[in-house]
C-alpha positions in Angstrom: -19.2 13.0 -10.6 -16.0 13.5 -8.6 -17.9 15.3 -5.9 -20.2 12.4 -5.8 -17.4 10.0 -5.2 -15.9 12.1 -2.7 -19.2 12.3 -0.7 -19.4 8.6 -1.0 -16.0 8.1 0.4 -16.8 10.6 3.5 -20.2 8.7 4.1 -18.4 5.3 4.1 -15.6 6.6 6.4 -18.3 8.2 8.8 -20.4 5.2 8.9 -17.5 3.1 9.6 -16.3 5.5 12.3 -19.7 5.5 13.9 -19.9 1.9 13.9 -16.6 1.6 15.3 -17.4 3.8 18.3 -20.1 1.3 19.3 -18.7 -2.2 18.3 -15.5 -1.7 16.4 -12.9 1.0 17.0 -10.8 3.8 15.3 -7.1 3.3 15.4 -4.0 5.2 14.8 -0.9 3.0 13.8 2.8 3.4 13.1 4.7 0.6 11.4 8.0 -0.5 9.6 7.8 -2.0 6.0 10.4 -4.6 4.4 10.0 -6.1 1.0 11.3 -9.1 -0.9 11.2 -8.6 -4.6 11.7 -10.7 -7.5 12.3 -8.9 -11.0 11.9 -10.1 -14.7 12.7 -8.2 -17.7 15.5 -5.5 -17.9 16.7 -5.9 -14.1 20.2 -5.4 -14.5 22.2 -3.6 -11.8 21.2 -0.4 -13.1 17.7 -0.8 -11.8 16.7 0.7 -8.4 13.6 0.0 -6.7 12.4 2.6 -4.3 11.3 0.4 -1.1 9.3 2.1 1.7 10.8 1.8 5.1 8.0 3.1 7.7 4.5 4.6 7.6 1.5 5.5 9.4 -2.4 4.8 8.8 -5.9 5.3 10.3 -7.8 2.0 10.6 -11.6 1.8 11.0 -13.5 -1.3 12.1 -17.0 -1.9 12.5 -18.7 -5.1 13.5 -21.6 -6.4 11.4 -22.7 -9.8 12.9 -21.1 -11.2 15.9 -17.5 -11.2 15.8 -17.5 -10.5 12.0 -16.8 -7.1 10.5 -15.6 -4.8 7.9 -12.3 -2.5 7.9 -11.4 0.4 6.0 -7.6 1.7 6.1 -6.2 4.9 5.1 -2.4 5.7 5.4 0.9 5.9 3.7 4.4 4.9 3.5 7.4 7.1 3.3 7.1 6.5 -0.6 3.1 6.6 -1.3 -0.2 6.6 0.1 -2.4 3.5 0.1 -5.8 2.5 1.0 -7.4 -1.0 1.8 -10.8 -2.4 2.5 -12.0 -6.0 3.5 -13.1 -8.3 6.3 -12.1 -8.7 9.9 -12.7 -11.3 12.6 -12.3 -11.0 16.4 -11.2 -13.7 18.7 -11.2 -11.7 21.9 -8.1 -9.6 21.9 -6.8 -11.3 18.7 -8.0 -9.9 15.5 -7.5 -11.3 11.8 -8.3 -9.2 8.7 -8.0 -9.9 5.1 -8.6 -7.6 2.1 -7.6 -5.8 -0.8 -5.2 -2.7 -1.0 -4.5 0.0 -3.6 -1.0 1.5 -3.5 1.9 2.9 -5.7 5.0 1.2 -6.7 8.1 3.3 -7.7 11.2 2.5 -9.5 14.1 4.1 -11.4 16.2 2.9 -14.2 19.7 4.5 -14.9 20.6 4.6 -18.6 24.0 5.9 -18.1 25.4 9.0 -19.4 24.2 11.3 -21.3 20.8 9.9 -20.6 18.7 11.0 -17.6 17.3 8.3 -15.5 14.1 6.9 -16.3 11.4 7.0 -13.5 8.1 5.0 -13.4 5.3 5.1 -10.9 2.6 2.3 -11.1 -0.8 2.0 -9.2 -1.0 -1.7 -8.0 -3.7 -3.8 -6.2 -2.3 -5.9 -3.5 -3.9 -8.7 -1.4 -3.0 -8.7 2.1 -3.8 -10.4 5.5 -2.9 -9.1 9.1 -3.1 -10.6 12.6 -3.1 -8.2 15.6 -3.1 -8.7 19.4 -3.5 -5.8 21.9 -2.5 -3.2 19.2 0.6 -5.1 17.9 0.3 -6.2 14.2 1.9 -8.1 11.5 0.6 -7.8 7.8 1.8 -9.8 4.7 1.0 -8.2 1.3 1.6 -9.4 -2.2 1.4 -7.5 -5.5 2.9 -7.5 -9.1 3.8 -4.1 -10.8 5.0 -3.7 -14.5 7.3 -0.6 -15.3 8.2 0.9 -18.7 11.2 3.5 -18.4 12.1 6.0 -21.3 14.9 8.5 -21.4 16.0 11.0 -24.3 19.3 12.5 -24.5 19.1 16.2 -23.7 21.7 17.1 -26.2 20.1 15.0 -29.1 16.3 14.7 -28.9 16.4 11.9 -31.6 18.2 9.6 -29.4 15.7 7.6 -27.2 16.3 4.6 -24.8 13.6 2.4 -23.4 13.5 -0.4 -20.7 10.9 -2.4 -19.0 10.6 -4.7 -15.8 8.2 -6.6 -13.7 8.3 -6.9 -10.1 6.5 -9.6 -7.8 6.7 -7.7 -4.3 6.2 -9.6 -1.0 5.8 -6.7 2.0 5.9 -7.4 5.5 4.5 -4.8 7.9 5.1 -4.6 11.8 3.6 -2.0 13.9 1.5 -0.8 16.7 -2.1 0.7 16.6 -3.4 3.0 19.2 -7.3 3.0 19.9 -8.6 6.5 19.7 -12.0 5.2 20.5 
């Protein structure tokens, strides 16, 4: 089953890359990321959200009908990998795209001595929209992440502390893509 899924992804990437050679493109990009976050739950000053600061990705675009097409993006930030898929539309050198992204949100919770920090990493689904012009792009993404933290006292395994927090995250990407073909 896993082998079939891998082959399906390879076929999809290959198809988009082949279509991109003729009518879309294959692009390598680098970007900076900033986030605005709101938190609910156990959101004291002890909670530290791990924010990405930069990243890179491959973007495959292919035209399907006129100026309409699809995109597949595979990349990562300095915190975690991500993938996105959706629709794109060309207006000469201006391109708009909107789609869904899978990413990972990470956070730590400090329970204080003698408890070690609690760590949480959650898979999230984000919706995003992007505008690009001659390689320069700006993207907005939004997602929610629910985290649960747990820590056990190493000196007394019967002592356990828990916490939970929910994040609503607005991300802004600014970068440049170089067209490979």
